[in-house]
KOLDOFI-285955 format. One record per residue: residue in three letters; x negated, y, z negated of N, C-alpha, C in turn. Coordinates in steps of 0.05 Angstrom, whole numbers, m for minus. Each point is the difference from the previous one (the first is absolute). Layout:
KOLDOFI-285955
SITE  residu     npx     npy     npz    capx    capy    capz     cpx     cpy     cpz
SITE     Ala       X       Y       Z       X       Y       Z       X       Y       Z
...
end
This chain:
KOLDOFI-285955
SITE  residu     npx     npy     npz    capx    capy    capz     cpx     cpy     cpz
SITE     Met     m17     m24       0      17      24       0     m17      25       0
SITE     Thr       7      20      16     m13      25       0      20      22      m7
SITE     Thr      m3      13     m23      18      21      m7     m16      26      m3
SITE     Thr      14      22       5     m13      26      m4      15      15     m21
SITE     Ser     m14       6     m22      13      14     m22     m22      12     m18
SITE     Ala       6      24     m11     m18      13     m18       5      m8     m29
SITE     Leu      19     m19      m4       8      m7     m27      m7     m29      m5
SITE     Ser      m6      m7     m25      m5     m27      m7      25     m16       1
SITE     Pro      m1     m27       5      24     m16       4      20       2     m23
SITE     Gly      m9       3     m25      18       1     m23      10      27      m7
SITE     Glu      m9      21      14       7      27      m8      28       7       9
SITE     Ser      16      10     m18      28       7       6       2      28      12
SITE     Thr      16       3      21       2      25      14      28       8       6
SITE     Val      20      m7     m16      27       9       4       3      30      m6
SITE     Thr       6      16      19       4      29      m3      25       8      14
SITE     Pro      10      25      m4      23       9      15      m5      m1      30
SITE     Glu     m25       4       9      m6      m1      28      m3     m28      11
SITE     Arg      m8     m19     m18      m3     m28       8      20     m17     m16
SITE     Gly      18     m13      14      22     m13     m13      m7     m26     m14
SITE     Leu      20     m14      m9      m4     m26     m12     m14     m19      20
SITE     Val       7       2      25     m14     m13      22     m12      22      18
SITE     Ser     m26      m2       4     m14      20      16     m20     m13      19
SITE     Val       1       7      25     m17     m11      20     m13      22      17
SITE     Arg     m26      m2       4     m14      19      17     m17     m15      21
SITE     Asp       6       6      26     m16     m10      22      m3     m30       0
SITE     Leu      22     m14      m6       0     m29      m2       0     m12      28
SITE     Thr     m21     m16       5      m3     m14      26      m4     m30      m5
SITE     Val      15     m16      15      m3     m29      m1      m1     m10      29
SITE     Arg     m20     m16       5      m2     m12      27      m1     m30      m2
SITE     Tyr      14     m14      18      m1     m28       2     m14      m6      27
SITE     Gly     m27      m4      m2     m15      m3      25       1      26      16
SITE     Ser       9      m2      25       2      24      17      26      16      m4
SITE     Arg      19     m11     m15      26      13      m4      m1      17     m25
SITE     Thr      10      25       2       2      18     m23      28      m2     m12
SITE     Ala       2     m10     m24      26      m3     m13       9      26     m15
SITE     Leu     m19      13     m13       5      26     m13     m22      19      10
SITE     Asp       9      23       9     m18      18      14      m2      27     m14
SITE     Gly     m18       3     m20      m5      25     m14      25      10     m14
SITE     Leu      14     m18     m14      26       6     m12      m3      16     m26
SITE     Asp      15      22      m3       2      16     m24      28      m2     m11
SITE     Leu       3      m3     m27      26      m3     m12      m1       6     m30
SITE     Asp      20      14     m10       3       5     m28      29      m5      m8
SITE     Leu       4     m18     m20      27      m7      m8       2       4     m30
SITE     Pro      19      17      m9       3       5     m29      16     m21     m14
SITE     Ala      m2       0     m27      17     m18     m16      29       9       2
SITE     Gly      18     m19      m8      28       7      m1      13       1      27
SITE     Gln     m10     m15      19      11       1      27       5     m28      11
SITE     Ile      21      m2      17       4     m25      16      m6       8      28
SITE     Val     m21     m11      11     m11       8      26       3     m22      20
SITE     Gly      11       6      23       1     m19      22     m24       3      18
SITE     Leu     m13     m23       4     m23      m1      18      10     m12      26
SITE     Leu       4      17      20      15      m8      24     m18      m2      24
SITE     Gly       6     m18      18     m15      m2      25       4     m27      13
SITE     Glu      m8      m1      25       2     m24      16     m19     m22     m10
SITE     Asn       5     m24       7     m18     m22      m6     m28       6      11
SITE     Gly     m21      m4     m16     m27       5      10     m10      28      m4
SITE     Cys      16      18     m13      m8      28      m2     m19       4     m24
SITE     Gly      m4     m20     m17     m18       3     m23      13       0     m27
SITE     Lys      26      m4      m2      14       1     m25     m11     m22     m19
SITE     Ser      m1     m24       9      m9     m22     m18     m29       3      m8
SITE     Thr     m17      10      19     m28       4      m7      m3      21     m21
SITE     Leu      16      22       2      m1      21     m21       8     m12     m27
SITE     Leu      22     m15      m1       9     m11     m26     m21     m20     m11
SITE     Lys     m12     m16      16     m20     m19      m9     m24      15     m12
SITE     Thr      m8      22      13     m22      16     m10       7      13     m26
SITE     Leu      23      12      m3       9      12     m25       2     m21     m22
SITE     Ala       9     m24       7       3     m21     m20     m27     m12      m8
SITE     Gly     m21       6      14     m27     m10      m6      m5     m28       9
SITE     Val      16     m10      19      m4     m27      11     m15       1      26
SITE     Tyr      m4      24      12     m16       3      24     m21      22      m6
SITE     Ala     m25      m6       2     m21      18      m9     m19      10      22
SITE     Asp       4      m9      25     m19       7      21      10      26      14
SITE     Tyr      m4      22     m14       9      26      11     m21      21      m4
SITE     Thr       4      23      13     m16      24      m6      19      22      m7
SITE     Gly      m9      19     m16      17      21     m10       2      m1     m30
SITE     Asp      18      16     m11       4       2     m29      29      m7      m6
SITE     Val       4     m20     m17      26     m10      m8       2       2     m30
SITE     Arg      22      12     m10       4       2     m29      29      m8      m6
SITE     Val       2     m18     m20      27      m8     m10      m1       4     m30
SITE     Gly      16      19     m10      m1       7     m28     m27      12      m7
SITE     Gly     m13      12      19     m25      13      m4     m24     m19       3
SITE     His       5     m25       5     m22     m20       2      m3     m11      28
SITE     Ala     m24      m5       8      m5     m15      25      11     m28      m3
SITE     Pro       9     m13      21      11     m27      m2     m19     m19     m14
SITE     Gly      10     m13     m21     m16     m17     m17      16      m7     m25
SITE     Pro     m12     m11     m20      15      m9     m24      18      22     m13
SITE     Glu     m10      25      m1      15      21     m13      25       6      16
SITE     Ser      m2       1      27      23       6      16      20     m24       1
SITE     Lys     m11     m24       2      17     m24       2      17      m3     m25
SITE     Ala     m10      10     m23      15      m2     m25      26      16       0
SITE     Ile       2      20      19      24      16       0      16      m3      26
SITE     Val      m8     m19      17      13      m4      26      14     m27       1
SITE     Ser      25       0       9      14     m25       6       4      m1      30
SITE     Tyr     m11     m20      12      m1      m3      29      16     m24      10
SITE     Leu      19       5      18      15     m21      12      m8      m2      30
SITE     Pro     m16     m20       7      m8      m3      28      23      m9      18
SITE     Asp      m5       1      26      21      m7      19       3     m30       3
SITE     Thr     m19     m16     m11       2     m29       0      m4     m10     m28
SITE     Ser      14     m21      m7      m2     m11     m27     m25     m16      m4
SITE     Ser     m12       2     m24     m22     m16      m8       7     m21     m21
SITE     Leu      26      m2      m6      10     m19     m20       2     m28      12
SITE     Pro      m8     m20     m15       2     m28      10      28      m8       5
SITE     Asp       5     m14      22      27      m9       7      13     m18     m20
SITE     Gln     m16     m17     m13      12     m22     m17       7       9     m28
SITE     Val      m7      25      m8       4       8     m28      29      10      m4
SITE     Arg       9       0     m25      26      10      m7      m3      30      m8
SITE     Val      23      13       0       0      29      m7     m11       4     m27
SITE     Arg       7     m17     m19     m10       4     m28     m30      m2      m2
SITE     Tyr     m12     m16      18     m30      m1       1     m11      27       9
SITE     Cys      13      12      19      m9      26      10       1      21     m23
SITE     Leu      21      m2     m16       2      19     m23     m24      m4     m19
SITE     Asp      m6     m25      m6     m22      m6     m18     m27       9      12
SITE     Leu      m3      m5      26     m24       8      14      m5      30      m2
SITE     Phe      20      16       6      m2      29      m1      m5       9     m28
SITE     Gly      13     m13     m20      m3       7     m27     m29      m4     m10
SITE     Asp     m12     m22      10     m28      m6      m7     m20      19      14
SITE     Phe       7       8      24     m19      14      17       1      31      m5
SITE     Phe      24      10      m5       3      29      m2       8       8     m28
SITE     Gly     m16      17     m14       6       8     m27      25      18      m2
SITE     Asp       7      13      23      23      18      m1      26     m13      11
SITE     Phe      m1     m26       4      23     m14      11      22      m3     m22
SITE     Asp      24      10       7      23      m1     m18      18     m24       9
SITE     Glu      m3     m22     m14      15     m24       8      30       4      m2
SITE     Gly       9      15     m20      29       5      m3      10      16      24
SITE     Arg     m15      19       9       9      15      24       1     m18      24
SITE     Ala     m20     m18       3       0     m18      23      24     m19      m1
SITE     Arg       6     m11     m24      23     m18      m2      26      15       6
SITE     Asp       2      25      m8      24      15       6       3       4      30
SITE     Leu     m22       6      14       2       3      29       7     m26      14
SITE     Ile     m12     m22      m9       5     m26      12      30      m7      m4
SITE     Ser      10       6     m24      28      m5      m5      18      17      17
SITE     Thr      m7      26       2      15      19      17       2     m10      29
SITE     Phe     m22     m11       9      m1     m10      28      14     m27       3
SITE     Gly      10     m11     m22      15     m26       2     m18     m24       4
SITE     Leu     m25       2     m10     m19     m22       4      m1     m18     m25
SITE     Asp      m7     m25       4      m3     m19     m22     m30      m5      m5
SITE     Glu      m8       4     m25     m29      m3      m7     m10     m28       3
SITE     Ser      17     m19       2      m9     m28       4      m4      m7      29
SITE     Met       7      17      18      m3      m6      29     m30       1       8
SITE     Arg      m7     m17      18     m27       1      12       1      19      24
SITE     Leu     m22      13       5      m1      19      22       5     m12      27
SITE     Lys      m9     m25       3       4     m13      26      29      m7       6
SITE     Glu      17       1     m21      29      m4       4      15      25       7
SITE     Met     m14      23       0      13      25       4      m2      10      29
SITE     Ser      19      17       7      m1      13      26     m21      22      m2
SITE     Lys      m8      12      23     m19      21       0       9      24     m17
SITE     Gly      26       6       3      11      22     m16      m1      m4     m30
SITE     Met       5     m25      m8      m1      m6     m29     m28       2     m10
SITE     Arg     m19      m9      16     m28       2      m9      m9      29      m2
SITE     Glu      10      17      19      m6      29      m2      10      11     m26
SITE     Lys      24      m9      m9      11      10     m25     m17      m8     m24
SITE     Val     m10     m25       1     m18      m9     m22     m25      18      m1
SITE     Gln     m12       5      23     m25      16       1       5      29      m9
SITE     Ile      23      11       8       7      27      m8       5       1     m30
SITE     Ser      13     m20     m11       5      m2     m29     m27       0     m15
SITE     Leu     m19     m15       9     m26      m2     m13     m15      27       2
SITE     Ala      m1      11      24     m15      25       5      11      23     m16
SITE     Met      27       2       0      12      24     m13       3      m4     m30
SITE     Ala      m7     m23     m11       1      m4     m29     m26       8     m14
SITE     Arg     m20       8      15     m24      11     m12       5      29      m8
SITE     Arg     m12       8     m22       2      28      m9     m23      16      12
SITE     Ala      m1       1      26     m21      13      15       6      29       5
SITE     Arg     m20      15       8       3      28       7       5       3      30
SITE     Val     m11     m19      16       1       1      29      11     m27      10
SITE     Phe      21       1      16      11     m24      12      m3       2      30
SITE     Leu     m13     m20      12      m6      m1      28      15     m24      12
SITE     Leu      21       5      15      17     m21      11      m2       0      31
SITE     Asp      m8     m23      11      m4      m2      29      24     m15      12
SITE     Glu      17      15      14      24     m11      13      16     m18     m18
SITE     Pro      10      10     m23      13     m18     m19      27     m10       8
SITE     Ile      13      13      20      27      m9       7       1      m9      30
SITE     Ser     m23      m3      12       0      m6      29      11     m28       6
SITE     Gly      m3     m19     m19       9     m27       5      27      m6     m12
SITE     Val      15      20      m7      25      m3     m15      23       7      18
SITE     Asp      21     m15      m3      25       5      15      10      29      m6
SITE     Pro       8      14      21       9      28      m5      21       3     m22
SITE     Ala      17     m19      m3      21       2     m21     m12      m1     m28
SITE     Ala     m24     m11      m3     m13      m3     m26     m19      23      m7
SITE     Arg      m5      17      19     m21      20      m3       6      20     m22
SITE     Asp      26       9      m2       7      19     m21      m5     m11     m27
SITE     Gly       7     m25      m5      m4     m13     m26     m29      m2      m7
SITE     Ile     m17      m6      20     m29      m2      m5     m11      28      m6
SITE     Leu       9      20      15     m10      27      m5       8       9     m28
SITE     Asp      24      m6      m8       8       7     m28     m18     m14     m20
SITE     Gly      m7     m25       5     m18     m14     m18     m28      12      m2
SITE     Ile     m10      10      23     m26      13       1       1      26     m17
SITE     Leu      21      14       1       1      27     m12      10       0     m28
SITE     Arg      13     m21     m10      15       2     m25     m17       5     m25
SITE     Asn     m25     m10       0     m17       3     m23     m24      18       6
SITE     Leu       0      15      22     m23      16       7      m2      23     m20
SITE     Glu     m24       3     m12      m5      21     m19      m2      27      14
SITE     Pro      10      22     m13       1      26      13     m28      10       9
SITE     Gly     m21      m7     m14     m26      10       7     m17     m17      18
SITE     Ser      12     m22      10     m14     m18      17       2       8      29
SITE     Leu     m16     m12      17       0       5      29       7     m26      14
SITE     Leu      20       0      17       7     m23      16      m5       7      29
SITE     Leu     m19     m15      12      m6       3      28       9     m25      15
SITE     Val      19       3      17      12     m24      13      m3       3      30
SITE     Ala     m14     m20      12      m4      m1      29      24     m13      13
SITE     Thr      11      12      21      24     m11      12       3      11      28
SITE     His      14     m14      17       9      11      26      31       2      m1
SITE     Leu      12      m9     m22      29       1      m3       8      27     m13
SITE     Val      m3      21      14       3      27     m11      28       5      m9
SITE     His      20      m8      15      28       5      m7       7     m12     m27
SITE     Asp     m10     m24      m5       8     m14     m25     m12      14     m25
SITE     Leu     m22      13       3     m14      12     m23       4      30      m2
SITE     Glu      11      13      20       0      29       1      11      13     m25
SITE     Thr      22     m10     m11      13      13     m23     m16      m2     m25
SITE     Ala     m19     m19      m1     m16      m4     m24     m26      15      m1
SITE     Leu      m8      10      23     m27      12       3      m1      29      m8
SITE     Asp     m21       8     m14      m6      28      m6     m16      13      23
SITE     Ser     m19     m15      10     m17      11      21      m9     m23      18
SITE     Val     m12       7      23      m9     m20      19     m28       7      10
SITE     Val     m14     m22       9     m25       3      14       4     m17      26
SITE     Met       0      13      23       2     m14      25     m27      m3      12
SITE     Met      m7     m25       8     m26      m6      11       2     m10      29
SITE     Arg     m21       6      14      m3     m11      27     m29      m1       8
SITE     His      m8     m24      10     m28      m4       8     m20       7     m22
SITE     Gly       7      m8     m25     m18       4     m22      m2      28     m11
SITE     Arg      18      17       8       0      28     m10      27       8     m10
SITE     Val       1      20     m17      25      11      m9       9      20      21
SITE     Val      25      m4      11      10      19      20      21      18     m11
SITE     Leu      12      m7     m23      20      18     m12       4      m9     m29
SITE     Thr       0      20     m17       5      m6     m29      16      24     m12
SITE     Gly      15      m6     m21      15      21     m13      23     m11     m16
SITE     Gly      13      18     m15      24      m8     m15      23      m6      19
SITE     Val      16     m20      m7      22      m8      18      20      22       5
SITE     Asp       8      14     m21      19      22       3     m12      23      17
SITE     Asp     m25       6      m4     m13      21      16      m1      m8      29
SITE     Leu      m7     m25       6      m2      m9      28      27       0      13
SITE     Arg      21      m9     m15      27       1      12       8      28       7
SITE     Ala      m5      19     m18       7      28       4     m16      12      24
SITE     Glu     m25      m6       1     m17      11      21       7     m11      28
SITE     His       7     m25       1       6     m13      26      30      m1       7
SITE     Gly      17       6     m20      28      m2       5       9     m28       7
SITE     Ala     m12     m20     m12       6     m28       7      m5     m17     m24
SITE     Ser      11     m25       2      m6     m19     m21     m28     m10       2
SITE     Leu     m10     m12     m22     m27     m11       0      m3     m21      22
SITE     Asp      20     m17       3      m1     m20      21      m3      12      28
SITE     Gln      15      22       5      m1      13      26     m28      13       4
SITE     Ile     m11      12     m22     m27      12       2     m20     m22       6
SITE     Phe       2     m22     m13     m18     m23       4       0      m9      29
SITE     Arg      25      m3      11       2      m9      28     m12      20      19
SITE     Lys       4      26      m6     m11      21      18     m30       0       0
SITE     Val     m12      m3     m24     m29       0      m3     m12     m23      16
SITE     Tyr      13     m23      m1     m13     m24      13       9      m3      29
SITE     Arg      17      17      10       6       1      29     m20      18      15
SITE     Ser     m12      18     m15     m19      20      13     m27     m13       6
end
């Protein structure tokens, strides 16, 4: 990994100018392909932010970098004032776009696993979400539909008492009729001072829940701002703005 920073990895740098998540000149390359291209971003606490863009625009790469699971980048990345590492991971709950849970285990095993692994895991909160989603803790994951497994993973991720939640396409594999219920589950226990960054291309389904958005294309931010401000400026819904940006 090659990073550029005037600060030591453990030094905290949360300021009014640099938000709970702060990125400067972030670049990631996969061989000859540039996934993130000199990206700058500041996201404050107390926000629900939609990370929007087409497949391949760099959303997942950005989330992996913020979560500290991808480290081959250049630039300066700060989460809670810390470069990606043990200090930042302690305050981040990350839900990847693919499950890493073993197929053969039961839901109750997943609860025990998260309880052992994460000191901020609230098992009561997880059980409440699992119950709300109508799931049985005795079920094995391999017996579940894709949508049911998504609900298990969301229950686990949102039961941590984290400051930053990074969700990668959490409702993409879910039947449209079930999306409202899952969205309610994601938001029901969200602390007022936390930051939720959710990557999605399903803008219409999330529009009413979002405070602000970051629209990406070709590894760069092409539009960002508060949802209400963007609606007023463009005289259109967020979904209409999104479609216009990606038609150009």
